[in-house]
VMD Tcl script that draws the C-alpha trace (Angstrom):
set ca {
  {115.63 56.00 150.20}
  {119.16 57.39 149.75}
  {119.06 59.54 152.87}
  {118.09 56.74 155.23}
  {120.50 55.92 158.03}
  {120.73 52.68 159.96}
  {119.41 52.83 163.47}
  {122.17 52.14 165.94}
  {124.99 52.97 163.52}
  {128.17 53.75 165.39}
  {131.02 56.14 164.61}
  {133.16 53.04 163.87}
  {130.78 52.13 161.02}
  {131.04 55.64 159.64}
  {134.84 55.57 159.55}
  {134.86 52.35 157.52}
  {133.66 54.34 154.50}
  {136.19 55.66 151.99}
  {136.19 58.99 150.18}
  {137.61 58.99 146.65}
  {139.05 61.85 144.60}
  {139.01 60.23 141.17}
  {141.56 60.61 138.37}
  {140.85 63.81 136.44}
  {139.32 65.52 139.51}
  {140.97 68.63 140.97}
  {139.96 69.78 144.45}
  {141.11 73.19 145.71}
  {140.65 73.97 149.41}
  {140.72 72.24 152.76}
  {139.44 68.65 152.92}
  {138.41 67.18 156.29}
  {136.95 63.72 156.79}
  {136.36 61.19 159.54}
  {136.99 58.27 157.17}
  {139.73 56.95 154.90}
  {140.62 58.76 151.68}
  {141.90 57.61 148.29}
  {143.31 60.21 145.91}
  {143.81 59.48 142.23}
  {143.20 63.12 141.24}
  {144.72 66.31 142.62}
  {144.18 68.17 145.90}
  {145.61 71.66 146.40}
  {145.04 72.46 150.04}
  {145.08 70.88 153.46}
  {143.86 67.33 154.12}
  {143.00 66.12 157.62}
  {141.57 62.75 158.65}
  {142.08 60.31 161.52}
  {141.94 57.55 158.89}
  {144.35 56.28 156.25}
  {145.20 58.25 153.10}
  {146.14 56.40 149.90}
  {147.57 58.39 146.99}
  {147.53 56.40 143.75}
  {150.03 56.72 140.88}
  {148.04 59.57 139.29}
  {147.33 61.26 142.64}
  {148.85 64.50 143.92}
  {148.57 66.51 147.13}
  {150.03 70.01 147.31}
  {149.56 71.30 150.84}
  {149.50 69.84 154.33}
  {148.38 66.33 155.26}
  {147.51 65.07 158.75}
  {146.37 61.47 159.18}
  {147.14 58.22 160.94}
  {148.78 56.37 158.03}
  {149.60 57.27 154.44}
  {150.43 55.09 151.43}
  {151.95 56.92 148.43}
  {152.39 55.84 144.84}
  {151.89 59.41 143.56}
  {153.14 62.88 144.46}
  {153.15 65.01 147.59}
  {154.56 68.47 148.23}
  {154.12 70.13 151.62}
  {154.03 69.21 155.30}
  {153.06 65.67 156.24}
  {152.21 64.73 159.83}
  {151.31 61.10 160.63}
  {150.68 59.30 163.90}
  {151.42 55.92 162.28}
  {153.26 54.69 159.18}
  {154.31 56.39 155.96}
  {154.63 53.88 153.11}
  {156.32 54.93 149.86}
  {156.08 52.76 146.77}
  {158.73 52.96 144.02}
  {156.72 55.56 142.03}
  {156.26 57.97 144.98}
  {157.69 61.49 144.94}
  {157.64 63.28 148.31}
  {158.95 66.83 148.93}
  {158.72 68.97 152.05}
  {158.66 68.14 155.75}
  {157.57 64.81 157.27}
  {156.76 63.82 160.84}
  {155.92 60.14 161.24}
  {156.34 57.27 163.66}
  {157.36 54.64 161.08}
  {158.68 54.80 157.51}
  {158.69 52.18 154.75}
  {160.38 53.07 151.45}
  {160.68 50.97 148.30}
  {163.75 51.41 146.08}
  {163.12 54.06 143.42}
  {160.96 56.34 145.56}
  {162.03 59.99 145.67}
  {162.07 61.32 149.24}
  {163.39 64.91 149.31}
  {162.34 65.94 152.80}
  {163.28 67.03 156.26}
  {162.05 64.01 158.22}
  {161.37 63.74 161.95}
  {160.60 60.27 163.26}
  {159.07 59.97 166.67}
  {156.70 57.80 168.63}
  {153.37 59.31 169.60}
  {154.26 58.45 173.21}
  {157.72 60.10 173.23}
  {158.25 63.64 174.44}
  {159.90 66.17 172.14}
  {163.29 66.03 173.88}
  {163.94 62.43 172.79}
  {162.87 62.58 169.17}
  {165.24 61.70 166.34}
  {165.86 64.00 163.37}
  {166.73 62.80 159.87}
  {167.31 64.78 156.71}
  {167.19 62.99 153.40}
  {167.79 65.06 150.28}
  {168.17 62.57 147.47}
  {166.29 59.82 145.73}
  {166.40 56.47 147.46}
  {167.76 53.93 144.99}
}
mol new
graphics top color blue
foreach p $ca { graphics top sphere $p radius 0.5 }
foreach p [lrange $ca 0 end-1] q [lrange $ca 1 end] { graphics top cylinder $p $q radius 0.2 }
display resetview
């Protein structure tokens, strides 16, 4: 009953699912998924997904993150590599190195990073470098 799969299910249907690391949960190690991820607990390790990662107010990632898009209300410390947009809400605290195509920051977010913004279609010789080492107010 629980192990049944739909006939004709496509990879697109599989990626519409969302993994959740709930508040009070601590995960240590590498986490790889083909679908979106919501973190309200803590991950110490590397996270990799082609989907979107949402880190809630109580969520923390310490390690490396690779995904398409990321939305932070919580904490991150490490290397962040996105092919899409990084969104920081006012409660977000980000430290480390960031590579992203687009950046959206609300006032109050703390963004202490070395940031490289580049398009996925741009070669490395035309990328723009930014360093931000203070809280955005």
